[in-house]
C-alpha positions in Angstrom: 24.9 -12.4 45.0 23.8 -14.0 41.8 22.8 -11.7 38.6 19.5 -13.1 37.9 16.8 -13.1 35.1 13.6 -11.2 35.3 11.9 -14.7 34.9 13.2 -15.8 38.3 11.9 -12.4 39.8 8.7 -13.0 38.0 8.3 -16.4 39.5 9.0 -15.0 43.1 6.3 -12.5 43.0 3.8 -14.7 41.1 2.3 -12.2 38.5 -1.3 -13.9 38.3 -2.0 -13.3 41.9 -1.2 -9.4 41.3 -4.3 -9.1 39.0 -7.0 -9.5 41.8 -5.5 -6.4 43.8 -5.0 -4.3 40.8 -8.6 -4.9 39.5 -10.0 -5.0 43.0 -8.7 -1.6 43.7 -10.0 0.1 40.7 -13.4 -1.6 40.7 -13.6 0.3 44.5 -12.5 3.8 42.9 -15.2 3.1 40.2 -17.7 2.6 42.8 -16.9 5.7 44.6 -16.5 8.0 41.6 -19.4 6.2 39.8 -17.4 7.0 36.4 -13.7 5.8 35.2 -11.4 6.8 38.0 -8.9 9.7 37.8 -5.5 9.3 36.9 -3.9 9.2 40.3 -6.2 6.2 41.2 -4.0 4.1 38.9 -1.2 5.0 40.9 -3.1 3.7 43.9 -3.6 0.3 42.0 -0.1 0.0 41.2 0.8 0.6 44.8 -1.6 -2.2 45.8 -0.2 -4.7 43.2 3.5 -3.9 44.3 2.4 -4.4 48.0 0.9 -8.0 46.9 4.1 -8.8 45.0 6.5 -7.9 48.0 4.1 -10.0 50.3 4.7 -12.9 47.8 8.3 -12.6 47.9 8.4 -12.1 51.7 6.5 -15.4 52.2 8.8 -17.3 50.1 11.6 -16.3 52.3 10.0 -17.3 55.5 8.3 -20.6 53.9 11.9 -21.5 52.3 11.8 -24.9 54.4 8.1 -25.6 54.0 8.7 -25.0 50.0 11.4 -27.6 49.9 8.6 -30.0 50.6 5.7 -28.5 48.8 7.1 -26.4 46.0 10.8 -27.3 45.4 10.3 -25.6 42.0 10.2 -22.3 43.4 13.5 -19.9 43.0 14.6 -20.2 46.5 14.1 -24.0 47.4 15.4 -24.8 43.9 18.6 -22.6 44.8 18.1 -20.5 41.7 17.9 -17.6 43.8 19.5 -16.6 47.2 17.5 -15.4 50.3 19.4 -12.2 49.8 18.2 -11.5 46.2 14.9 -12.1 47.2 15.0 -9.9 50.3 16.2 -7.2 48.5 13.4 -7.4 45.9 10.7 -7.8 48.4 12.0 -4.8 50.3 12.3 -2.8 47.4 8.6 -3.5 46.4 7.5 -2.6 50.0 9.2 0.7 49.6 7.9 1.4 46.2 4.3 0.6 47.2 4.4 2.9 50.2 6.3 5.9 48.2 3.6 5.6 45.5 0.8 5.4 47.9 1.9 8.7 49.5 1.4 10.4 46.1 -2.5 9.2 46.2 -3.5 10.6 49.8 -2.9 10.0 53.4 -5.8 8.1 53.9 -4.7 5.7 51.3 -1.3 5.7 52.6 -2.4 4.8 56.4 -4.4 1.7 55.0 -1.2 0.8 52.7 1.1 0.8 56.0 -1.3 -1.1 58.0 -1.9 -3.8 55.1 1.9 -3.9 54.8 2.0 -4.9 58.6 -0.5 -7.4 58.3 1.2 -9.0 55.4 4.3 -9.2 57.3 2.6 -10.5 60.3 1.2 -13.5 58.2 4.7 -14.5 57.0 7.3 -13.5 59.5 8.1 -13.9 63.4 7.4 -13.0 65.8 3.7 -12.9 64.7 3.6 -15.6 61.9 -0.1 -16.0 62.0 0.3 -18.6 59.0 0.8 -21.0 62.0 -2.7 -20.4 63.3 -5.9 -21.5 61.4 -8.2 -18.6 61.6 -5.6 -16.0 62.4 -3.9 -17.1 59.1 -7.1 -16.5 57.1 -7.9 -13.4 58.9 -4.6 -11.8 58.0 -5.4 -12.9 54.1 -9.1 -11.8 54.3 -8.6 -8.6 55.9 -6.1 -7.0 53.5 -7.0 -8.7 50.4 -10.6 -8.5 50.8 -11.9 -5.9 52.9 -9.2 -3.2 52.8 -8.6 -3.5 49.3 -12.0 -2.2 48.6 -11.7 0.5 51.3 -8.4 1.4 49.8 -9.7 1.9 46.4 -12.7 4.0 47.7 -10.3 6.1 49.7 -8.4 7.2 46.7 -11.1 9.0 45.3 -13.7 9.5 48.1 -14.0 9.6 51.8 -14.2 6.2 53.8 -16.9 7.4 56.5 -19.8 6.1 54.6 -20.5 2.3 55.4 -20.9 1.5 51.8 -17.2 0.5 51.1 -16.8 -1.3 54.3 -19.9 -3.5 53.7 -18.7 -4.3 50.0 -15.2 -4.9 51.3 -16.7 -7.2 54.1 -18.5 -9.2 51.6 -15.1 -10.1 49.7 -13.5 -10.4 53.0 -15.9 -13.3 54.1 -15.4 -14.9 50.9 -11.6 -15.0 51.2 -11.8 -16.0 54.8 -12.9 -19.4 53.5 -11.3 -19.6 50.2 -8.0 -18.8 51.5 -7.8 -22.2 53.1 -8.0 -23.9 49.8 -4.2 -23.3 49.1 -3.5 -25.4 52.3 -4.5 -28.5 51.2 -1.9 -29.6 48.8 0.8 -27.9 51.3 -0.2 -30.0 54.1 2.9 -32.2 54.3 5.3 -29.3 54.7 3.0 -27.3 56.8 2.5 -30.3 59.3 6.2 -30.8 59.6 7.1 -27.2 60.5 4.4 -26.4 62.7 1.8 -24.4 60.6 -1.7 -25.5 61.9 -3.8 -24.9 58.9 -7.3 -26.1 58.8 -6.3 -29.4 56.7 -3.5 -30.1 59.0 -5.7 -29.8 62.2 -8.9 -31.2 60.9 -8.1 -33.3 58.0 -9.2 -33.0 54.2 -12.8 -34.2 54.3 -14.0 -32.0 57.5 -11.8 -28.7 56.4 -13.8 -29.0 52.9 -17.2 -29.0 54.6 -16.1 -26.0 56.6 -14.6 -24.2 53.6 -17.4 -25.0 51.2 -20.1 -22.6 52.7 -17.8 -19.4 52.3 -17.6 -19.9 48.5 -21.2 -19.0 48.1 -23.1 -17.8 51.0 -21.2 -14.4 51.6 -22.5 -13.2 48.3 -26.0 -13.2 49.7 -24.7 -10.1 51.6 -25.2 -8.0 48.1 -28.7 -8.4 48.2 -28.8 -7.7 51.8 -26.7 -4.3 51.0 -29.1 -3.7 48.0 -32.5 -4.1 49.9 -31.3 -1.9 52.8 -29.7 0.8 50.4 -26.2 0.2 51.8 -25.1 -0.6 48.4 -26.4 2.2 46.1 -25.2 0.9 42.8 -27.8 -0.5 40.1 -30.1 -2.6 41.9 -30.7 -5.0 38.9 -27.0 -5.6 38.4 -26.4 -6.1 42.0 -29.4 -8.6 42.4 -28.1 -10.4 39.3 -24.6 -10.4 40.4 -25.3 -11.7 43.6 -27.3 -14.6 42.5 -24.8 -15.6 39.8 -22.0 -15.4 42.4 -24.1 -17.6 44.8 -24.9 -20.2 42.1 -21.1 -20.3 40.9 -19.8 -20.3 44.4 -22.0 -23.3 45.1 -20.6 -25.2 42.0 -17.2 -24.6 43.0 -18.2 -25.9 46.4 -19.5 -29.0 44.8 -16.2 -29.7 42.9 -14.4 -29.5 46.3 -17.2 -31.6 48.2 -17.3 -34.5 45.4 -13.7 -35.5 45.8 -12.2 -33.8 48.9 -9.0 -36.3 48.9 -8.1 -34.8 45.6 -7.3 -31.5 47.0 -4.3 -32.8 49.0 -2.7 -34.3 45.8 -3.7 -32.2 42.8 -1.9 -28.7 42.7 -4.3 -27.9 39.7 -7.6 -29.1 41.1 -10.5 -27.6 39.0 -11.8 -25.6 41.7 -8.7 -23.4 42.0 -9.6 -21.6 38.7 -13.3 -21.4 39.6 -12.4 -19.6 43.0 -10.1 -17.0 41.7 -12.2 -16.1 38.7 -15.3 -15.8 41.2 -13.3 -13.0 43.1 -12.4 -11.1 39.9 -15.9 -11.3 38.9 -17.2 -10.1 42.0 -14.9 -7.1 42.0 -15.9 -6.3 38.2 -19.4 -6.8 38.8 -19.7 -4.6 41.7 -17.8 -1.7 39.4 -20.4 -2.3 36.7 -23.2 -2.0 39.2 -22.0 1.5 39.9 -21.1 2.5 36.3 -24.7 1.8 34.9 
C-alpha cells in the first residue's frame, strides 16, 4: 500500500463537513445542562465527528465509480489513494468513534452504534439506501439531524423527555430536504449507476420545487415548541431564532428557485453556503436559548 500524506486523508474525510456534528452535539449538551457542558461531553463531540469522518470515507469507497464521473479529483478516483488505504482509515475512524462513545455513557453508545449502522446502510450493500429518493434522505436526516441532538442531550441527561426529540426532529426535517441539494451536480454519475436521486427521477426544476419548502418551513416548529412549552429555553431567543431561520431559509430557497438549472452545473452554487450556515446557526441558536 502507498504511504500517503495527511493532506490526502483530510481530502477523504472532508474536514469542513465535520463542523456540524461537532457543534451540533455540543449545542445539544448545552441545551440539556443549561450551562457549558462537562468535560466528557467533548469526548462525545469527538466521537460524533470521527463517525462522520468515517462515513465520509466509507461513502467514497462505495461511490468510487460514480465519483470517477462526478468528482474525479477526489483521492480514490484520481488514484492518489487506494481503496485499501481508504478502507483502513474508515474502519479505524468507526472503531475510534465507538470506543470513545463507550467512555461517555451507555445510552450514547447505543445511539452511536445505531447511527453507525445508518451511515453504513446509506453507502454500502446490501442496503445502499443512496439508490432510493427519500430513503437516502432519511438515512442522512435521522443521524445528522435528529439523532445528533438526541446524542448530545444523552451525554449529560436522560432522553425520556420529548425536548431533544422535538428539537432533533426540527433539524431532521430541514436536512430531509436539504440533503437532496448535493445530488443536483452529481446527476450524471448517479443516473449511470442506478442511484434514483430526486433530480435523476424528477428532473432539476421539479426537484427544486420539492426541496425549497424544507429549507424554511421546518423552523416554524421552533415557534410551536416554544408556544407549547416543549422547548423550554429562553422564549425571546427561540422566537427570534425561528423567525430568522424561516426568513434565511426562504432566501436560500429563492436562490435555488431563481435558476434551478445552475444547480446541475455549478458545484459552488451560492445556496450551498447558505444551507450549511443555516444548519450551524440553528444548532448554535438553540444552545444560546438555553444558556440565556
